[in-house]
C-alpha positions in Angstrom: 138.0 73.6 74.6 141.2 72.3 73.2 144.4 72.8 75.3 146.0 75.1 73.4 143.0 77.6 73.3 142.9 80.2 76.0 140.2 81.7 77.8 140.1 85.6 78.3 138.1 86.9 81.5 135.5 89.3 80.3 133.1 89.8 83.2 132.8 89.0 87.1 129.3 88.7 88.2 126.1 87.0 88.2 125.4 87.3 84.8 127.0 87.9 81.4 125.5 89.3 78.2 127.6 87.9 75.1 128.8 90.7 72.4 128.8 90.3 69.0 132.7 89.8 69.4 131.8 86.5 71.4 129.7 84.9 68.4 131.0 81.1 67.7 132.7 81.2 71.1 131.8 79.0 74.1 131.4 80.4 77.4 133.4 79.5 80.4 132.0 79.9 83.9 134.4 79.7 86.9 132.9 79.6 90.5 134.9 80.7 93.1 133.7 80.5 96.7 136.6 82.1 98.4 139.7 80.7 100.1 140.4 77.2 101.1 137.6 76.1 98.8 137.6 74.2 95.7 137.1 76.1 92.2 134.5 74.8 90.0 134.1 75.3 86.2 131.8 74.6 83.1 131.6 75.3 79.6 128.7 75.6 77.5 127.8 73.0 75.2 126.9 75.4 72.1 128.8 78.3 71.2 127.3 81.9 71.5 124.6 82.3 68.5 123.9 85.5 66.9 120.5 87.2 67.6 118.1 87.1 64.7 119.1 90.1 62.2 115.2 90.9 62.2 113.3 93.1 64.5 112.6 91.4 67.8 108.8 91.7 68.5 109.1 93.5 71.8 112.3 96.1 70.6 110.0 98.9 69.8 107.3 98.5 72.9 110.6 98.3 75.2 111.5 102.1 73.7 108.4 103.9 75.3 109.7 105.9 78.2 108.3 105.9 81.8 108.2 109.2 83.8 109.7 108.4 87.3 106.3 109.4 89.4 104.4 106.8 87.6 104.4 103.1 88.2 104.8 100.5 85.3 102.9 97.7 85.3 103.2 94.6 83.4 101.7 91.3 82.9 103.0 88.3 80.8 102.6 84.6 80.2 106.0 83.5 79.4 104.9 80.1 78.0 106.3 76.9 80.3 108.6 74.6 78.6 106.8 71.6 79.9 104.0 72.2 77.8 105.8 72.1 74.6 106.7 68.4 74.2 109.5 68.9 71.6 110.2 65.0 71.1 107.0 64.9 69.0 107.3 65.2 65.3 107.1 68.9 64.1 103.8 68.5 62.5 102.5 66.9 65.7 103.6 70.0 67.8 101.2 72.3 69.8 102.8 75.1 67.4 103.6 73.2 64.1 104.4 76.3 62.5 107.2 77.4 64.7 110.6 75.1 64.0 111.4 73.2 67.0 114.9 75.1 67.5 112.8 78.5 68.2 110.7 76.5 70.9 113.7 75.1 72.8 114.3 76.7 76.2 118.0 77.3 75.0 116.6 79.6 72.6 113.6 81.4 74.3 115.4 81.8 77.9 117.8 84.2 76.5 115.3 86.1 74.8 112.7 86.2 78.0 115.6 87.7 80.0 116.3 90.2 77.4 112.3 90.9 77.1 111.0 90.9 81.1 113.4 93.7 82.2 113.8 95.6 79.2 110.3 97.0 79.4 111.4 99.3 82.7 108.3 97.6 84.9 108.3 98.4 88.6 105.8 95.5 89.1 105.6 92.3 86.8 103.0 89.7 86.7 104.4 86.5 85.3 102.5 83.1 84.5 103.8 79.9 83.4 107.1 80.3 84.9 109.0 77.2 84.9 110.9 75.9 87.9 114.1 75.7 86.2 113.5 79.1 84.7 112.8 80.5 87.9 115.7 79.1 90.1 118.3 79.1 87.4 117.6 82.2 85.7 114.9 84.5 86.4 115.4 84.9 90.1 119.2 85.8 90.2 119.2 88.0 87.3 116.1 90.0 88.3 117.9 90.2 91.9 121.1 91.6 90.2 118.8 94.4 88.5 117.0 95.3 91.6 113.9 93.4 91.5 112.6 91.3 94.3 111.0 88.0 93.2 108.4 85.9 94.5 107.3 82.4 93.4 103.9 80.2 93.6 103.9 76.5 92.0 100.5 75.5 90.7 98.8 72.9 92.7 98.9 68.9 92.3 102.0 67.7 90.0 102.4 70.8 88.3 106.0 72.3 88.1 105.1 75.7 86.8 103.6 78.6 88.6 103.1 82.6 88.9 106.0 85.1 89.7 105.6 88.4 91.1 108.6 90.6 90.4 109.0 94.1 91.8 111.6 96.6 92.0 113.0 97.6 95.4 113.5 101.1 95.0 109.8 101.7 94.4 107.7 99.1 96.3 108.4 97.0 99.6 107.3 93.7 100.4 104.9 93.5 103.6 103.0 90.4 103.5 101.8 87.2 101.3 98.2 85.8 101.6 97.2 82.3 101.2 97.3 81.0 97.7 95.3 77.8 96.5 92.0 78.9 95.0 90.2 76.0 96.2 91.2 76.5 99.9 88.9 79.8 100.0 85.7 77.7 99.4 84.9 78.1 103.0 83.8 81.5 103.0 81.9 81.1 100.1 78.7 79.2 100.9 76.7 80.1 97.4 79.7 78.3 95.4 79.8 75.4 97.9 76.2 74.7 97.4 76.5 75.0 93.8 79.2 72.3 93.6 77.5 70.1 96.1 74.6 70.1 93.7 77.2 68.5 90.9 79.3 65.9 92.3 81.0 65.6 88.8 81.7 69.2 88.6 83.1 69.3 92.1 85.5 66.8 91.3 86.6 68.8 88.1 87.0 71.9 90.2 89.2 70.6 92.9 91.3 68.5 90.2 92.2 71.7 88.4 95.3 73.1 89.6 94.8 76.9 89.8 96.4 79.3 92.6 96.2 83.2 93.2 99.3 84.7 94.3 98.6 87.8 96.5 101.1 90.0 98.1 100.8 93.0 99.9 103.0 95.6 98.9 104.0 99.2 100.4 105.3 102.1 98.8 108.5 103.2 99.5 108.2 106.7 99.4 104.7 106.9 101.1 104.0 104.9 104.1 100.1 104.9 104.2 99.8 103.6 100.1 99.5 100.0 100.2 99.4 97.9 96.7 97.3 94.6 96.8 99.0 92.8 93.9 97.0 89.7 92.8 98.6 87.4 90.1 96.4 84.4 88.9 96.4 81.8 85.8 92.7 80.5 85.2 91.9 77.0 83.8 92.2 76.9 80.0 89.7 74.7 78.9 87.2 76.5 76.6 84.5 73.8 77.4 84.6 74.4 81.0 84.1 78.2 81.5 82.2 77.3 84.9 85.1 76.3 86.5 87.0 79.3 85.1 84.2 81.8 86.5 84.3 80.0 90.0 88.1 80.5 90.1 87.8 84.3 89.1 84.9 84.5 91.7 86.8 83.3 94.3 90.0 85.3 93.5 88.4 88.7 93.4 86.7 87.9 96.6 89.5 87.1 98.3 91.3 90.1 97.2 88.2 92.4 98.5 87.8 90.5 101.7 91.7 91.2 102.3 91.4 94.4 101.6 88.5 95.4 103.9 90.4 93.5 106.8 93.2 95.7 105.9 91.5 99.1 105.8 90.3 98.3 109.1 94.0 97.6 110.6 95.1 100.7 108.5 92.1 103.4 108.6 94.2 106.2 107.2 96.1 103.7 104.6 95.5 104.0 101.1 94.8 100.6 99.7 94.6 99.7 96.3 94.0 96.6 94.2 95.3 94.7 91.1 94.3 91.7 90.0 96.4 90.3 86.8 97.4 87.4 84.7 96.0 85.0 82.0 92.2 84.5 82.8 91.5 82.5 79.5 88.3 84.2 78.9 87.6 86.4 76.2 86.2 90.3 76.5 82.4 88.2 76.3 82.8 85.7 78.2 81.5 85.5 81.9 84.9 85.8 83.7 85.2 89.5 81.8 81.4 90.4 83.0 82.0 89.2 86.7 85.1 91.4 87.2 84.1 94.4 85.2 80.5 94.5 86.2 80.4 92.5 89.6 77.3 90.1 88.4 76.9 86.8 86.7 74.5 86.9 83.8 72.5 89.6 83.3 71.3 90.1 87.2 73.0 87.6 89.9 75.1 89.9 92.5 78.6 88.5 93.2 78.7 91.0 95.8 82.0 92.7 94.2 82.8 96.2 93.4 83.8 96.5 89.8 87.3 96.5 88.6 88.6 98.3 85.3 90.5 96.7 82.5 93.6 98.9 82.7 94.9 98.2 79.5 91.5 97.8 77.8 90.7 95.0 75.3 93.0 94.2 72.6 92.3 92.6 69.9 94.4 89.6 71.0 97.0 88.8 73.4 97.3 85.2 72.3 97.9 84.4 68.8 98.4 80.9 67.4 96.5 81.0 64.4 97.5 78.9 61.8 96.1 77.3 58.2 96.6 73.7 57.5 95.0 71.9 54.5 92.7 74.8 54.2 91.5 74.8 57.8 92.0 77.5 60.0 93.5 76.2 63.1 94.6 77.9 66.4 93.5 80.6 68.2 93.3 84.6 68.5 92.0 86.6 71.3 92.2 88.8 74.4 92.7 86.3 77.3 95.4 88.5 79.6 93.8 91.3 81.5 95.4 94.1 84.2 92.2 94.7 86.5 92.4 97.4 88.8 90.6 99.9 91.2 88.5 102.6 89.9 90.8 104.9 91.9 94.0 103.9 89.6 94.7 106.4 86.8 96.3 105.0 83.8 98.4 107.5 82.3 99.3 105.3 79.3 99.2 101.9 77.9 102.2 100.8 75.8 100.9 99.6 72.7 101.0 96.2 71.4 102.8 95.1 68.6 101.6 95.6 65.2 99.7 92.6 63.3 102.3 92.7 60.7 105.0 92.0 63.3 102.8 89.4 65.0 101.9 87.5 61.8 105.3 87.7 60.2 106.0 83.9 61.0 102.7 83.0 60.8 101.8 83.2 64.6 103.2 83.0 68.1 105.7 81.7 69.3 108.3 82.3 66.6 112.0 83.2 65.8 111.0 86.6 67.1 108.9 86.2 70.1 109.5 83.6 72.8 106.0 83.0 73.9 102.6 82.7 72.4 101.1 85.5 74.6 101.8 89.4 74.3 102.6 90.8 77.3 100.4 93.9 78.5 102.1 97.1 80.1 100.8 100.1 81.5 101.6 103.5 83.5 99.8 104.2 86.7 99.3 106.5 89.2 97.8 105.5 92.6 95.7 108.7 93.5 
């Protein structure tokens, strides 16, 4: 800032949403920790930029109202910044159709902070949450909006992870369960025996970072209502479907086992189960059959009660399809799900954005969409 330029105090608080009058201006933040402390300040590197004049991919969906008695649930893979590697030439990027400027976190993070709370969900499952995004932005911002946020980093050296945000006037935190998927093997002799027969597969299984984030939440209006909220992100490689199946089986069994334990401790309790996330598997794959039918293949029992896909099976929740030199590349398909008990009633599902809007800038992400995935949203009743 030049010496002669003056700053005007616009807001006091954790966050500030610039207005159209701020476009082209720099934001100066002053931190005052109280008397007898040194005040700090910082100025943004870039001036406030205008939002795209065209319709953002989430705006119409955010207009669907929720009725108070319902519980709105959302699951969303928000695309971790660490996977983008924007130092490469544009044509070598994983999303070559999207200009680098719209893949930069400085552009995507503000859109995500506008999108995530804008659906007015009571329970939010997020995947691919960068540590930087969680610590600097998501946690304090959602806290200011009345949410509690719980985060679980993936294993090994991966710095992104899972987050569950819940509205504190609707849900209360009760308990958190063990998270790392391979740690549940001890109670799954059939999977242990299967892995022992193929040491290479066993090594691959343990080298794939995967967790299940499992919280026990209670209703703020009915102390007998307990909700087991599971969040996961399964292995991505389409050539390793067997690893995804084992990860999904361990997740589902872990939730079922904990639900049985809780029912014994709370015989009068109404216990419901939700399992949401990016399963990296389409509806014609074995992971879907495992959770929806409780079987593997045509007859192998997994000792699981079937769960329902509460938002159904959209044509796609991930769209990265594009054409280069006459070849069709990328992917289009349903990878994300919100699974629930048969006792959970779906009141409404929030319609997916139009095909035209998704493909307006070739694919996702784009100038109007901060992620390559689309969030799933539904309103439910625990009956």
